[in-house]
C-alpha positions in Angstrom: -85.5 -42.4 -27.7 -87.3 -43.1 -31.1 -85.9 -44.5 -34.3 -85.7 -43.0 -37.7 -89.4 -44.3 -38.7 -90.9 -42.9 -35.6 -88.8 -39.7 -35.2 -90.6 -37.7 -38.0 -94.1 -38.4 -36.1 -92.5 -37.5 -32.6 -91.3 -34.3 -34.0 -94.9 -33.7 -35.8 -96.3 -33.9 -32.3 -93.9 -31.6 -30.7 -94.7 -29.0 -33.5 -98.2 -29.2 -32.3 -97.1 -27.5 -29.3 -96.3 -24.5 -31.5 -99.8 -24.5 -33.0 -98.4 -26.0 -36.3 -100.3 -28.4 -38.3 -99.1 -32.1 -37.7 -98.3 -32.8 -41.3 -95.9 -29.9 -41.5 -94.1 -31.1 -38.2 -93.8 -34.7 -39.9 -92.3 -33.1 -43.0 -90.0 -31.1 -40.8 -88.8 -34.1 -38.9 -88.1 -36.1 -42.2 -86.1 -33.4 -43.7 -84.1 -33.0 -40.5 -83.3 -36.8 -40.9 -82.3 -36.4 -44.4 -80.0 -33.4 -43.9 -78.3 -35.1 -40.9 -77.8 -38.4 -42.6 -76.5 -37.0 -46.0 -73.9 -34.8 -43.9 -72.7 -37.6 -41.7 -72.4 -40.0 -44.8 -70.4 -37.5 -46.6 -68.0 -36.8 -43.6 -67.8 -40.8 -42.9 -66.9 -41.3 -46.5 -64.4 -38.6 -46.7 -62.8 -39.9 -43.6 -62.6 -43.4 -44.4 -61.3 -42.5 -48.0 -58.4 -40.6 -46.3 -57.7 -43.2 -43.9 -57.8 -46.1 -46.7 -55.3 -44.1 -48.6 -53.0 -43.8 -45.8 -53.1 -47.1 -44.5 -52.8 -48.9 -48.1 -50.9 -46.5 -50.2 -47.7 -48.5 -49.1 -49.1 -51.7 -50.5 -49.9 -50.1 -54.0 -50.0 -46.6 -55.2 -53.7 -47.6 -56.8 -55.1 -46.9 -53.3 -53.9 -43.2 -53.5 -56.6 -42.8 -56.5 -59.5 -40.8 -55.2 -62.1 -43.0 -56.8 -60.6 -46.4 -55.7 -60.4 -45.4 -52.2 -63.9 -43.8 -52.2 -65.2 -47.3 -53.5 -63.2 -49.2 -50.9 -64.6 -46.9 -48.1 -68.3 -47.2 -49.6 -67.9 -50.9 -49.6 -66.8 -51.0 -46.2 -69.6 -48.8 -45.0 -72.0 -51.2 -46.9 -70.6 -54.1 -45.1 -71.1 -52.3 -41.6 -74.7 -51.6 -42.6 -75.9 -54.9 -44.2 -74.2 -57.2 -41.4 -75.8 -54.8 -38.6 -72.3 -54.5 -37.0 -72.6 -50.6 -37.3 -74.9 -50.9 -34.1 -72.0 -52.3 -32.0 -69.5 -49.9 -33.7 -71.9 -46.8 -32.8 -71.5 -47.7 -29.0 -67.8 -47.0 -29.3 -68.4 -43.8 -31.4 -69.1 -41.5 -28.5 -66.1 -42.8 -26.4 -63.7 -42.5 -29.7 -65.0 -38.9 -30.3 -64.5 -37.6 -26.8 -61.0 -39.2 -26.5 -59.9 -37.1 -29.7 -61.4 -34.1 -27.9 -59.1 -34.8 -24.8 -56.0 -35.3 -26.9 -56.8 -32.1 -28.8 -56.8 -30.5 -25.3 -53.5 -32.1 -24.6 -52.0 -30.5 -27.8 -53.5 -27.1 -26.8 -52.0 -27.5 -23.3 -48.7 -28.3 -24.6 -48.7 -25.5 -26.8 -49.7 -23.1 -24.2 -46.8 -24.4 -22.0 -44.3 -24.0 -24.7 -45.2 -20.5 -25.1 -45.0 -19.8 -21.3 -48.8 -19.1 -21.2 -51.3 -20.3 -18.4 -52.7 -23.6 -19.5 -54.8 -24.7 -16.4 -58.0 -23.8 -18.4 -57.3 -26.6 -20.7 -55.2 -28.9 -18.6 -57.8 -29.7 -16.0 -60.7 -30.3 -18.7 -58.0 -32.6 -20.4 -57.5 -34.7 -17.5 -61.3 -35.0 -16.6 -62.1 -36.1 -20.5 -59.3 -38.3 -20.9 -60.0 -40.4 -17.5 -63.6 -40.5 -18.0 -63.4 -41.4 -21.7 -61.0 -44.2 -21.1 -63.1 -45.6 -18.3 -66.2 -45.5 -20.5 -64.4 -47.4 -23.1 -62.9 -49.9 -20.7 -66.3 -50.6 -19.2 -68.2 -50.7 -22.6 -65.6 -52.8 -24.1 -65.8 -55.2 -21.1 -69.3 -55.3 -21.3 -69.2 -56.5 -25.0 -66.6 -59.1 -24.5 -68.3 -60.5 -21.5 -71.5 -61.2 -23.5 -69.2 -63.1 -25.9 -67.2 -65.2 -23.2 -70.5 -66.0 -21.4 -72.2 -67.1 -24.4 -75.0 -64.6 -23.9 -74.8 -63.7 -27.7 -74.9 -65.7 -31.0 -74.6 -65.1 -34.8 -74.3 -61.5 -35.8 -74.2 -60.0 -32.3 -71.3 -62.7 -31.6 -69.1 -61.3 -34.3 -70.2 -57.6 -33.8 -69.5 -57.6 -29.9 -66.1 -59.5 -30.4 -64.8 -57.1 -33.1 -66.0 -53.8 -31.3 -64.9 -55.3 -27.8 -61.3 -55.6 -28.9 -61.2 -52.4 -31.0 -62.6 -50.6 -27.6 -59.6 -52.2 -26.0 -57.2 -51.1 -28.8 -58.3 -47.4 -28.3 -57.8 -47.7 -24.5 -54.2 -48.9 -25.1 -53.6 -46.3 -27.9 -55.1 -43.7 -25.5 -52.6 -44.7 -22.6 -49.7 -44.6 -24.9 -50.3 -41.1 -26.1 -51.2 -40.2 -22.4 -47.5 -41.4 -21.3 -45.9 -39.4 -24.1 -48.1 -36.5 -23.2 -46.7 -36.8 -19.5 -43.3 -36.9 -20.7 -43.9 -33.7 -22.8 -45.4 -32.0 -19.8 -42.3 -33.0 -18.0 -39.8 -31.7 -20.7 -41.5 -28.3 -20.7 -41.7 -28.0 -16.9 -38.0 -28.6 -16.9 -37.2 -26.1 -19.4 -39.4 -23.7 -17.5 -37.4 -24.1 -14.3 -34.0 -23.7 -15.9 -32.4 -20.3 -15.6 -32.3 -18.2 -18.4 -28.9 -17.1 -20.0 -27.3 -13.9 -19.0 -28.4 -11.1 -21.3 -31.5 -12.8 -22.4 
């Protein structure tokens, strides 16, 4: 893997295989980084703005203001970048993302069951993604906190590992709670399916 500074050069060398000039490849790689960075920043700020508004609107109506919530989201993002904690949050990003995907498959499966349609093509992928994602989050969170409790990290890394380790375990707990609710919902739909239909229906 290569960082943002090396990526354009790596991309440029890759373009050499196509017979393109190295400078063109470097420019192409730089533009790709800018496009991806701007797109991700827009998505992150928008999501954080909505989350901030939802979490803090009960405290004061001012947090419902689009400009105030955007400023708060931007400040939180700056704190993550300037402190370097984003490196530890990024570790959990993949797990949290795939966890949402497994929960989305759970909702689709429940909808298919409620409609009386076959749901095996979403049920089994949901089981696989849920188990592997929860296991990955547990493994990652344990690794982060293990470094904290053994004194392997200091300073910025100590704070980052501690915060993200506990956040990872919180994600696992939330996933288990939703998983239990999903199992209960599956049971209800299976029970309704086995009930005899009323006469004349």
